[in-house]
mmCIF file as gemmi writes it, N, C-alpha and C atoms, coordinates in Angstrom:
data_model
loop_
_atom_site.group_PDB
_atom_site.id
_atom_site.type_symbol
_atom_site.label_atom_id
_atom_site.label_alt_id
_atom_site.label_comp_id
_atom_site.label_asym_id
_atom_site.label_entity_id
_atom_site.label_seq_id
_atom_site.pdbx_PDB_ins_code
_atom_site.Cartn_x
_atom_site.Cartn_y
_atom_site.Cartn_z
_atom_site.occupancy
_atom_site.B_iso_or_equiv
_atom_site.pdbx_formal_charge
_atom_site.auth_seq_id
_atom_site.auth_asym_id
_atom_site.pdbx_PDB_model_num
ATOM 1 N N . UNK Axp A 1 ? -11.536 -14.289 12.658 1 0 ? 1 A 1
ATOM 2 C CA . UNK Axp A 1 ? -10.962 -13.99 12.085 1 0 ? 1 A 1
ATOM 3 C C . UNK Axp A 1 ? -10.88 -12.923 10.733 1 0 ? 1 A 1
ATOM 4 N N . UNK Axp A 2 ? -10.037 -13.414 9.988 1 0 ? 2 A 1
ATOM 5 C CA . UNK Axp A 2 ? -9.429 -11.525 9.277 1 0 ? 2 A 1
ATOM 6 C C . UNK Axp A 2 ? -9.576 -12.28 7.858 1 0 ? 2 A 1
ATOM 7 N N . UNK Axp A 3 ? -10.324 -10.839 7.324 1 0 ? 3 A 1
ATOM 8 C CA . UNK Axp A 3 ? -10.557 -11.555 5.851 1 0 ? 3 A 1
ATOM 9 C C . UNK Axp A 3 ? -9.644 -9.784 6.002 1 0 ? 3 A 1
ATOM 10 N N . UNK Axp A 4 ? -9.961 -10.431 3.946 1 0 ? 4 A 1
ATOM 11 C CA . UNK Axp A 4 ? -9.322 -8.944 3.006 1 0 ? 4 A 1
ATOM 12 C C . UNK Axp A 4 ? -9.865 -9.233 1.619 1 0 ? 4 A 1
ATOM 13 N N . UNK Axp A 5 ? -10.037 -7.593 1.58 1 0 ? 5 A 1
ATOM 14 C CA . UNK Axp A 5 ? -11.091 -7.707 0.318 1 0 ? 5 A 1
ATOM 15 C C . UNK Axp A 5 ? -10.785 -6.579 -0.43 1 0 ? 5 A 1
ATOM 16 N N . UNK Axp A 6 ? -10.23 -7.13 -2.102 1 0 ? 6 A 1
ATOM 17 C CA . UNK Axp A 6 ? -9.502 -5.538 -3.276 1 0 ? 6 A 1
ATOM 18 C C . UNK Axp A 6 ? -10.614 -5.544 -4.159 1 0 ? 6 A 1
ATOM 19 N N . UNK Axp A 7 ? -11.817 -5.411 -4.168 1 0 ? 7 A 1
ATOM 20 C CA . UNK Axp A 7 ? -12.678 -4.674 -5.355 1 0 ? 7 A 1
ATOM 21 C C . UNK Axp A 7 ? -11.468 -4.724 -6.59 1 0 ? 7 A 1
ATOM 22 N N . UNK Axp A 8 ? -11.352 -4.058 -5.903 1 0 ? 8 A 1
ATOM 23 C CA . UNK Axp A 8 ? -10.91 -2.877 -7.418 1 0 ? 8 A 1
ATOM 24 C C . UNK Axp A 8 ? -9.385 -3.787 -8.089 1 0 ? 8 A 1
ATOM 25 N N . UNK Axp A 9 ? -8.507 -4.679 -7.395 1 0 ? 9 A 1
ATOM 26 C CA . UNK Axp A 9 ? -7.933 -5.904 -8.188 1 0 ? 9 A 1
ATOM 27 C C . UNK Axp A 9 ? -8.625 -7.056 -8.44 1 0 ? 9 A 1
ATOM 28 N N . UNK Axp A 10 ? -9.556 -6.796 -8.111 1 0 ? 10 A 1
ATOM 29 C CA . UNK Axp A 10 ? -11.315 -8.249 -9.12 1 0 ? 10 A 1
ATOM 30 C C . UNK Axp A 10 ? -10.952 -9.711 -7.614 1 0 ? 10 A 1
ATOM 31 N N . UNK Axp A 11 ? -10.667 -8.771 -6.264 1 0 ? 11 A 1
ATOM 32 C CA . UNK Axp A 11 ? -9.647 -9.376 -5.227 1 0 ? 11 A 1
ATOM 33 C C . UNK Axp A 11 ? -11.515 -10.03 -5.141 1 0 ? 11 A 1
ATOM 34 N N . UNK Axp A 12 ? -12.298 -10.639 -4.717 1 0 ? 12 A 1
ATOM 35 C CA . UNK Axp A 12 ? -13.019 -10.444 -3.83 1 0 ? 12 A 1
ATOM 36 C C . UNK Axp A 12 ? -13.344 -11.047 -3.246 1 0 ? 12 A 1
ATOM 37 N N . UNK Axp A 13 ? -12.403 -11.642 -2.039 1 0 ? 13 A 1
ATOM 38 C CA . UNK Axp A 13 ? -11.631 -11.799 -1.188 1 0 ? 13 A 1
ATOM 39 C C . UNK Axp A 13 ? -10.734 -13.801 -1.006 1 0 ? 13 A 1
ATOM 40 N N . UNK Axp A 14 ? -9.716 -12.791 -0.503 1 0 ? 14 A 1
ATOM 41 C CA . UNK Axp A 14 ? -8.542 -13.564 0.424 1 0 ? 14 A 1
ATOM 42 C C . UNK Axp A 14 ? -8.751 -15.171 0.827 1 0 ? 14 A 1
ATOM 43 N N . UNK Axp A 15 ? -8.51 -15.748 -0.019 1 0 ? 15 A 1
ATOM 44 C CA . UNK Axp A 15 ? -8.878 -17.164 0.468 1 0 ? 15 A 1
ATOM 45 C C . UNK Axp A 15 ? -8.43 -17.09 2.713 1 0 ? 15 A 1
ATOM 46 N N . UNK Axp A 16 ? -7.41 -17.151 2.301 1 0 ? 16 A 1
ATOM 47 C CA . UNK Axp A 16 ? -6.359 -17.506 3.725 1 0 ? 16 A 1
ATOM 48 C C . UNK Axp A 16 ? -5.711 -15.876 3.656 1 0 ? 16 A 1
ATOM 49 N N . UNK Axp A 17 ? -5.44 -15.784 4.309 1 0 ? 17 A 1
ATOM 50 C CA . UNK Axp A 17 ? -4.811 -13.856 4.748 1 0 ? 17 A 1
ATOM 51 C C . UNK Axp A 17 ? -3.693 -13.462 5.718 1 0 ? 17 A 1
ATOM 52 N N . UNK Axp A 18 ? -2.158 -14.349 4.6 1 0 ? 18 A 1
ATOM 53 C CA . UNK Axp A 18 ? -1.301 -14.058 5.831 1 0 ? 18 A 1
ATOM 54 C C . UNK Axp A 18 ? -0.963 -12.571 6.072 1 0 ? 18 A 1
ATOM 55 N N . UNK Axp A 19 ? -0.617 -12.048 5.286 1 0 ? 19 A 1
ATOM 56 C CA . UNK Axp A 19 ? -0.609 -10.486 5.851 1 0 ? 19 A 1
ATOM 57 C C . UNK Axp A 19 ? -1.209 -9.858 6.563 1 0 ? 19 A 1
ATOM 58 N N . UNK Axp A 20 ? -2.989 -9.979 6.32 1 0 ? 20 A 1
ATOM 59 C CA . UNK Axp A 20 ? -3.783 -9.814 7.395 1 0 ? 20 A 1
ATOM 60 C C . UNK Axp A 20 ? -3.07 -10.236 9.151 1 0 ? 20 A 1
ATOM 61 N N . UNK Axp A 21 ? -2.778 -12.59 9.217 1 0 ? 21 A 1
ATOM 62 C CA . UNK Axp A 21 ? -2.036 -12.239 10.391 1 0 ? 21 A 1
ATOM 63 C C . UNK Axp A 21 ? -1.323 -12.2 10.955 1 0 ? 21 A 1
ATOM 64 N N . UNK Axp A 22 ? -0.488 -11.421 10.274 1 0 ? 22 A 1
ATOM 65 C CA . UNK Axp A 22 ? 0.343 -11.035 10.932 1 0 ? 22 A 1
ATOM 66 C C . UNK Axp A 22 ? 0.247 -9.681 11.361 1 0 ? 22 A 1
ATOM 67 N N . UNK Axp A 23 ? -1.112 -8.74 11.563 1 0 ? 23 A 1
ATOM 68 C CA . UNK Axp A 23 ? -0.776 -7.627 12.146 1 0 ? 23 A 1
ATOM 69 C C . UNK Axp A 23 ? -1.837 -8.317 12.946 1 0 ? 23 A 1
ATOM 70 N N . UNK Axp A 24 ? -2.922 -8.702 13.268 1 0 ? 24 A 1
ATOM 71 C CA . UNK Axp A 24 ? -3.536 -9.465 14.625 1 0 ? 24 A 1
ATOM 72 C C . UNK Axp A 24 ? -3.205 -10.463 15.215 1 0 ? 24 A 1
ATOM 73 N N . UNK Axp A 25 ? -1.829 -11.36 15.295 1 0 ? 25 A 1
ATOM 74 C CA . UNK Axp A 25 ? -1.54 -12.268 15.28 1 0 ? 25 A 1
ATOM 75 C C . UNK Axp A 25 ? -0.982 -12.472 16.879 1 0 ? 25 A 1
ATOM 76 N N . UNK Axp A 26 ? -0.464 -10.334 16.691 1 0 ? 26 A 1
ATOM 77 C CA . UNK Axp A 26 ? 0.916 -9.39 17.15 1 0 ? 26 A 1
ATOM 78 C C . UNK Axp A 26 ? -0.283 -9.548 19.019 1 0 ? 26 A 1
ATOM 79 N N . UNK Axp A 27 ? -1.527 -8.812 18.515 1 0 ? 27 A 1
ATOM 80 C CA . UNK Axp A 27 ? -2.374 -8.207 19.348 1 0 ? 27 A 1
ATOM 81 C C . UNK Axp A 27 ? -3.1 -10.042 20.179 1 0 ? 27 A 1
ATOM 82 N N . UNK Axp A 28 ? -3.274 -10.421 19.326 1 0 ? 28 A 1
ATOM 83 C CA . UNK Axp A 28 ? -3.833 -12.342 20.118 1 0 ? 28 A 1
ATOM 84 C C . UNK Axp A 28 ? -2.433 -12.663 21.188 1 0 ? 28 A 1
ATOM 85 N N . UNK Axp A 29 ? -1.62 -12.949 20.858 1 0 ? 29 A 1
ATOM 86 C CA . UNK Axp A 29 ? -0.436 -13.668 21.181 1 0 ? 29 A 1
ATOM 87 C C . UNK Axp A 29 ? -0.743 -12.912 22.638 1 0 ? 29 A 1
ATOM 88 N N . UNK Axp A 30 ? -0.436 -11.579 22.581 1 0 ? 30 A 1
ATOM 89 C CA . UNK Axp A 30 ? -0.984 -11.09 23.614 1 0 ? 30 A 1
ATOM 90 C C . UNK Axp A 30 ? -1.278 -10.886 24.346 1 0 ? 30 A 1
ATOM 91 N N . UNK Axp A 31 ? -3.002 -10.062 24.87 1 0 ? 31 A 1
ATOM 92 C CA . UNK Axp A 31 ? -3.87 -10.496 25.285 1 0 ? 31 A 1
ATOM 93 C C . UNK Axp A 31 ? -3.792 -13.216 25.457 1 0 ? 31 A 1
ATOM 94 N N . UNK Axp A 32 ? -3.777 -13.486 24.909 1 0 ? 32 A 1
ATOM 95 C CA . UNK Axp A 32 ? -3.895 -14.155 25.394 1 0 ? 32 A 1
ATOM 96 C C . UNK Axp A 32 ? -2.877 -15.256 26.114 1 0 ? 32 A 1
ATOM 97 N N . UNK Axp A 33 ? -1.458 -14.473 26.498 1 0 ? 33 A 1
ATOM 98 C CA . UNK Axp A 33 ? -0.428 -14.693 26.862 1 0 ? 33 A 1
ATOM 99 C C . UNK Axp A 33 ? -0.413 -16.12 25.595 1 0 ? 33 A 1
ATOM 100 N N . UNK Axp A 34 ? 0.458 -16.378 24.581 1 0 ? 34 A 1
ATOM 101 C CA . UNK Axp A 34 ? 0.695 -17.234 23.784 1 0 ? 34 A 1
ATOM 102 C C . UNK Axp A 34 ? 1.703 -16.648 22.666 1 0 ? 34 A 1
ATOM 103 N N . UNK Axp A 35 ? 2.83 -16.777 22.137 1 0 ? 35 A 1
ATOM 104 C CA . UNK Axp A 35 ? 3.51 -17.588 21.117 1 0 ? 35 A 1
ATOM 105 C C . UNK Axp A 35 ? 3.262 -17.949 20.345 1 0 ? 35 A 1
ATOM 106 N N . UNK Axp A 36 ? 2.468 -19.374 20.447 1 0 ? 36 A 1
ATOM 107 C CA . UNK Axp A 36 ? 1.915 -19.831 19.157 1 0 ? 36 A 1
ATOM 108 C C . UNK Axp A 36 ? 0.365 -20.266 19.899 1 0 ? 36 A 1
ATOM 109 N N . UNK Axp A 37 ? 0.216 -19.386 18.229 1 0 ? 37 A 1
ATOM 110 C CA . UNK Axp A 37 ? -1.771 -19.155 17.704 1 0 ? 37 A 1
ATOM 111 C C . UNK Axp A 37 ? -2.375 -20.679 16.433 1 0 ? 37 A 1
ATOM 112 N N . UNK Axp A 38 ? -3.389 -20.712 16.413 1 0 ? 38 A 1
ATOM 113 C CA . UNK Axp A 38 ? -3.582 -22.023 15.214 1 0 ? 38 A 1
ATOM 114 C C . UNK Axp A 38 ? -4.638 -20.991 15.083 1 0 ? 38 A 1
ATOM 115 N N . UNK Axp A 39 ? -4.37 -20.346 13.891 1 0 ? 39 A 1
ATOM 116 C CA . UNK Axp A 39 ? -6.593 -19.503 13.509 1 0 ? 39 A 1
ATOM 117 C C . UNK Axp A 39 ? -6.786 -20.415 11.989 1 0 ? 39 A 1
ATOM 118 N N . UNK Axp A 40 ? -7.98 -20.551 11.777 1 0 ? 40 A 1
ATOM 119 C CA . UNK Axp A 40 ? -8.181 -20.867 11.201 1 0 ? 40 A 1
ATOM 120 C C . UNK Axp A 40 ? -9.575 -19.952 10.174 1 0 ? 40 A 1
ATOM 121 N N . UNK Axp A 41 ? -9.218 -19.614 8.634 1 0 ? 41 A 1
ATOM 122 C CA . UNK Axp A 41 ? -9.594 -18.401 7.712 1 0 ? 41 A 1
ATOM 123 C C . UNK Axp A 41 ? -11.226 -19.615 7.273 1 0 ? 41 A 1
ATOM 124 N N . UNK Axp A 42 ? -11.83 -19.164 7.604 1 0 ? 42 A 1
ATOM 125 C CA . UNK Axp A 42 ? -13.564 -19.301 7.453 1 0 ? 42 A 1
ATOM 126 C C . UNK Axp A 42 ? -14.431 -19.243 6.615 1 0 ? 42 A 1
ATOM 127 N N . UNK Axp A 43 ? -14.164 -19.006 5.18 1 0 ? 43 A 1
ATOM 128 C CA . UNK Axp A 43 ? -14.261 -18.648 3.541 1 0 ? 43 A 1
ATOM 129 C C . UNK Axp A 43 ? -14.264 -19.368 3.027 1 0 ? 43 A 1
ATOM 130 N N . UNK Axp A 44 ? -15.039 -19.581 2.251 1 0 ? 44 A 1
ATOM 131 C CA . UNK Axp A 44 ? -16.036 -20.761 1.034 1 0 ? 44 A 1
ATOM 132 C C . UNK Axp A 44 ? -14.482 -22.091 0.9 1 0 ? 44 A 1
ATOM 133 N N . UNK Axp A 45 ? -12.77 -21.377 0.65 1 0 ? 45 A 1
ATOM 134 C CA . UNK Axp A 45 ? -11.388 -21.75 -0.24 1 0 ? 45 A 1
ATOM 135 C C . UNK Axp A 45 ? -11.739 -22.389 1.82 1 0 ? 45 A 1
ATOM 136 N N . UNK Axp A 46 ? -10.977 -21.335 2.205 1 0 ? 46 A 1
ATOM 137 C CA . UNK Axp A 46 ? -10.542 -21.239 3.823 1 0 ? 46 A 1
ATOM 138 C C . UNK Axp A 46 ? -8.961 -22.532 3.877 1 0 ? 46 A 1
ATOM 139 N N . UNK Axp A 47 ? -8.683 -21.939 5.398 1 0 ? 47 A 1
ATOM 140 C CA . UNK Axp A 47 ? -7.588 -23.042 5.289 1 0 ? 47 A 1
ATOM 141 C C . UNK Axp A 47 ? -6.958 -22.484 7.514 1 0 ? 47 A 1
ATOM 142 N N . UNK Axp A 48 ? -6.419 -23.021 7.404 1 0 ? 48 A 1
ATOM 143 C CA . UNK Axp A 48 ? -4.979 -23.066 8.87 1 0 ? 48 A 1
ATOM 144 C C . UNK Axp A 48 ? -4.214 -22.712 8.644 1 0 ? 48 A 1
ATOM 145 N N . UNK Axp A 49 ? -4.083 -21.606 9.475 1 0 ? 49 A 1
ATOM 146 C CA . UNK Axp A 49 ? -2.505 -20.916 9.403 1 0 ? 49 A 1
ATOM 147 C C . UNK Axp A 49 ? -1.328 -21.549 11.086 1 0 ? 49 A 1
ATOM 148 N N . UNK Axp A 50 ? -0.565 -21.737 10.746 1 0 ? 50 A 1
ATOM 149 C CA . UNK Axp A 50 ? -0.297 -21.772 12.059 1 0 ? 50 A 1
ATOM 150 C C . UNK Axp A 50 ? 1.003 -20.025 12.874 1 0 ? 50 A 1
ATOM 151 N N . UNK Axp A 51 ? 0.637 -19.521 12.94 1 0 ? 51 A 1
ATOM 152 C CA . UNK Axp A 51 ? 1.087 -18.976 13.993 1 0 ? 51 A 1
ATOM 153 C C . UNK Axp A 51 ? 1.88 -18.701 15.411 1 0 ? 51 A 1
ATOM 154 N N . UNK Axp A 52 ? 3.372 -18.221 15.297 1 0 ? 52 A 1
ATOM 155 C CA . UNK Axp A 52 ? 4.041 -17.979 16.471 1 0 ? 52 A 1
ATOM 156 C C . UNK Axp A 52 ? 5.08 -16.596 16.289 1 0 ? 52 A 1
ATOM 157 N N . UNK Axp A 53 ? 4.582 -15.87 17.222 1 0 ? 53 A 1
ATOM 158 C CA . UNK Axp A 53 ? 5.433 -15.257 18.024 1 0 ? 53 A 1
ATOM 159 C C . UNK Axp A 53 ? 6.886 -14.84 17.221 1 0 ? 53 A 1
ATOM 160 N N . UNK Axp A 54 ? 7.943 -14.575 16.546 1 0 ? 54 A 1
ATOM 161 C CA . UNK Axp A 54 ? 9.812 -14.857 17.324 1 0 ? 54 A 1
ATOM 162 C C . UNK Axp A 54 ? 10.181 -12.962 17.732 1 0 ? 54 A 1
ATOM 163 N N . UNK Axp A 55 ? 9.838 -12.542 19.184 1 0 ? 55 A 1
ATOM 164 C CA . UNK Axp A 55 ? 9.752 -10.972 19.576 1 0 ? 55 A 1
ATOM 165 C C . UNK Axp A 55 ? 9.444 -10.52 18.708 1 0 ? 55 A 1
ATOM 166 N N . UNK Axp A 56 ? 9.817 -9.699 17.483 1 0 ? 56 A 1
ATOM 167 C CA . UNK Axp A 56 ? 8.887 -8.284 17.019 1 0 ? 56 A 1
ATOM 168 C C . UNK Axp A 56 ? 8.45 -8.885 16.143 1 0 ? 56 A 1
ATOM 169 N N . UNK Axp A 57 ? 8.41 -10.329 15.648 1 0 ? 57 A 1
ATOM 170 C CA . UNK Axp A 57 ? 7.612 -11.14 14.109 1 0 ? 57 A 1
ATOM 171 C C . UNK Axp A 57 ? 6.89 -12.22 14.388 1 0 ? 57 A 1
ATOM 172 N N . UNK Axp A 58 ? 6.275 -11.899 13.219 1 0 ? 58 A 1
ATOM 173 C CA . UNK Axp A 58 ? 5.432 -13.273 12.783 1 0 ? 58 A 1
ATOM 174 C C . UNK Axp A 58 ? 5.656 -14.407 11.641 1 0 ? 58 A 1
ATOM 175 N N . UNK Axp A 59 ? 6.291 -15.269 12.412 1 0 ? 59 A 1
ATOM 176 C CA . UNK Axp A 59 ? 5.799 -16.472 11.614 1 0 ? 59 A 1
ATOM 177 C C . UNK Axp A 59 ? 5.304 -17.074 11.552 1 0 ? 59 A 1
ATOM 178 N N . UNK Axp A 60 ? 4.954 -17.426 10.111 1 0 ? 60 A 1
ATOM 179 C CA . UNK Axp A 60 ? 3.551 -18.545 9.48 1 0 ? 60 A 1
ATOM 180 C C . UNK Axp A 60 ? 3.195 -19.394 8.208 1 0 ? 60 A 1
ATOM 181 N N . UNK Axp A 61 ? 2.784 -21.255 9.408 1 0 ? 61 A 1
ATOM 182 C CA . UNK Axp A 61 ? 3.187 -21.78 8.305 1 0 ? 61 A 1
ATOM 183 C C . UNK Axp A 61 ? 2.21 -22.213 8.115 1 0 ? 61 A 1
ATOM 184 N N . UNK Axp A 62 ? 1.489 -23.046 6.509 1 0 ? 62 A 1
ATOM 185 C CA . UNK Axp A 62 ? 0.919 -23.988 6.268 1 0 ? 62 A 1
ATOM 186 C C . UNK Axp A 62 ? 1.057 -24.409 4.892 1 0 ? 62 A 1
ATOM 187 N N . UNK Axp A 63 ? -0.484 -24.918 4.341 1 0 ? 63 A 1
ATOM 188 C CA . UNK Axp A 63 ? -0.5 -25.513 2.979 1 0 ? 63 A 1
ATOM 189 C C . UNK Axp A 63 ? -0.795 -24.115 2.513 1 0 ? 63 A 1
ATOM 190 N N . UNK Axp A 64 ? 0.132 -23.906 1.159 1 0 ? 64 A 1
ATOM 191 C CA . UNK Axp A 64 ? -0.006 -22.681 0.436 1 0 ? 64 A 1
ATOM 192 C C . UNK Axp A 64 ? -0.152 -23.579 -1.674 1 0 ? 64 A 1
ATOM 193 N N . UNK Axp A 65 ? -0.932 -22.134 -2.561 1 0 ? 65 A 1
ATOM 194 C CA . UNK Axp A 65 ? -1.253 -22.521 -3.367 1 0 ? 65 A 1
ATOM 195 C C . UNK Axp A 65 ? -0.074 -21.161 -4.716 1 0 ? 65 A 1
ATOM 196 N N . UNK Axp A 66 ? 0.547 -21.514 -5.576 1 0 ? 66 A 1
ATOM 197 C CA . UNK Axp A 66 ? 1.581 -20.824 -6.507 1 0 ? 66 A 1
ATOM 198 C C . UNK Axp A 66 ? 0.276 -20.278 -7.022 1 0 ? 66 A 1
ATOM 199 N N . UNK Axp A 67 ? 0.603 -19.174 -6.53 1 0 ? 67 A 1
ATOM 200 C CA . UNK Axp A 67 ? -0.311 -17.681 -7.66 1 0 ? 67 A 1
ATOM 201 C C . UNK Axp A 67 ? 0.451 -17.608 -8.713 1 0 ? 67 A 1
ATOM 202 N N . UNK Axp A 68 ? 1.39 -17.39 -9.297 1 0 ? 68 A 1
ATOM 203 C CA . UNK Axp A 68 ? 2.212 -16.916 -9.42 1 0 ? 68 A 1
ATOM 204 C C . UNK Axp A 68 ? 3.817 -16.527 -9.98 1 0 ? 68 A 1
ATOM 205 N N . UNK Axp A 69 ? 3.66 -16.363 -11.063 1 0 ? 69 A 1
ATOM 206 C CA . UNK Axp A 69 ? 6.328 -16.384 -10.941 1 0 ? 69 A 1
ATOM 207 C C . UNK Axp A 69 ? 6.521 -15.657 -11.965 1 0 ? 69 A 1
ATOM 208 N N . UNK Axp A 70 ? 7.167 -14.918 -11.338 1 0 ? 70 A 1
ATOM 209 C CA . UNK Axp A 70 ? 7.609 -13.014 -12.009 1 0 ? 70 A 1
ATOM 210 C C . UNK Axp A 70 ? 9.006 -13.164 -11.646 1 0 ? 70 A 1
ATOM 211 N N . UNK Axp A 71 ? 9.747 -12.088 -12.162 1 0 ? 71 A 1
ATOM 212 C CA . UNK Axp A 71 ? 11.259 -11.53 -12.476 1 0 ? 71 A 1
ATOM 213 C C . UNK Axp A 71 ? 10.654 -10.234 -12.077 1 0 ? 71 A 1
ATOM 214 N N . UNK Axp A 72 ? 11.781 -10.055 -11.209 1 0 ? 72 A 1
ATOM 215 C CA . UNK Axp A 72 ? 11.378 -8.403 -10.613 1 0 ? 72 A 1
ATOM 216 C C . UNK Axp A 72 ? 13.108 -7.673 -10.941 1 0 ? 72 A 1
ATOM 217 N N . UNK Axp A 73 ? 12.317 -6.861 -11.894 1 0 ? 73 A 1
ATOM 218 C CA . UNK Axp A 73 ? 14.36 -6.316 -11.722 1 0 ? 73 A 1
ATOM 219 C C . UNK Axp A 73 ? 14.511 -4.471 -11.149 1 0 ? 73 A 1
ATOM 220 N N . UNK Axp A 74 ? 14.537 -4.255 -10.481 1 0 ? 74 A 1
ATOM 221 C CA . UNK Axp A 74 ? 15.615 -2.489 -9.726 1 0 ? 74 A 1
ATOM 222 C C . UNK Axp A 74 ? 16.815 -2.091 -10.11 1 0 ? 74 A 1
ATOM 223 N N . UNK Axp A 75 ? 16.374 -1.175 -10.69 1 0 ? 75 A 1
ATOM 224 C CA . UNK Axp A 75 ? 16.597 -0.385 -10.744 1 0 ? 75 A 1
ATOM 225 C C . UNK Axp A 75 ? 17.448 0.918 -9.425 1 0 ? 75 A 1
ATOM 226 N N . UNK Axp A 76 ? 18.474 1.152 -9.802 1 0 ? 76 A 1
ATOM 227 C CA . UNK Axp A 76 ? 18.5 1.718 -8.414 1 0 ? 76 A 1
ATOM 228 C C . UNK Axp A 76 ? 18.559 2.906 -9.33 1 0 ? 76 A 1
ATOM 229 N N . UNK Axp A 77 ? 18.598 4.152 -8.24 1 0 ? 77 A 1
ATOM 230 C CA . UNK Axp A 77 ? 18.072 5.61 -8.905 1 0 ? 77 A 1
ATOM 231 C C . UNK Axp A 77 ? 19.523 6.538 -8.102 1 0 ? 77 A 1
ATOM 232 N N . UNK Axp A 78 ? 19.84 6.809 -9.566 1 0 ? 78 A 1
ATOM 233 C CA . UNK Axp A 78 ? 21.044 7.531 -9.616 1 0 ? 78 A 1
ATOM 234 C C . UNK Axp A 78 ? 20.408 9.641 -9.627 1 0 ? 78 A 1
């Protein structure tokens, strides 16, 4: 199980942490000799991630909920 906590950001626990799984999927894929893994997050709101190794990248799939919408403006520094 991979859990993420960020109390300073008012996140007691991330129900399903995709970025955390990007760190542990390569480890478990290598240990188990598999390229495809299914991860079940056993938190209160929980969820399932379908993980697949693609070279040095991890592809994640599953059900998601829209968290926020934002516009990001980036200026070049001269």
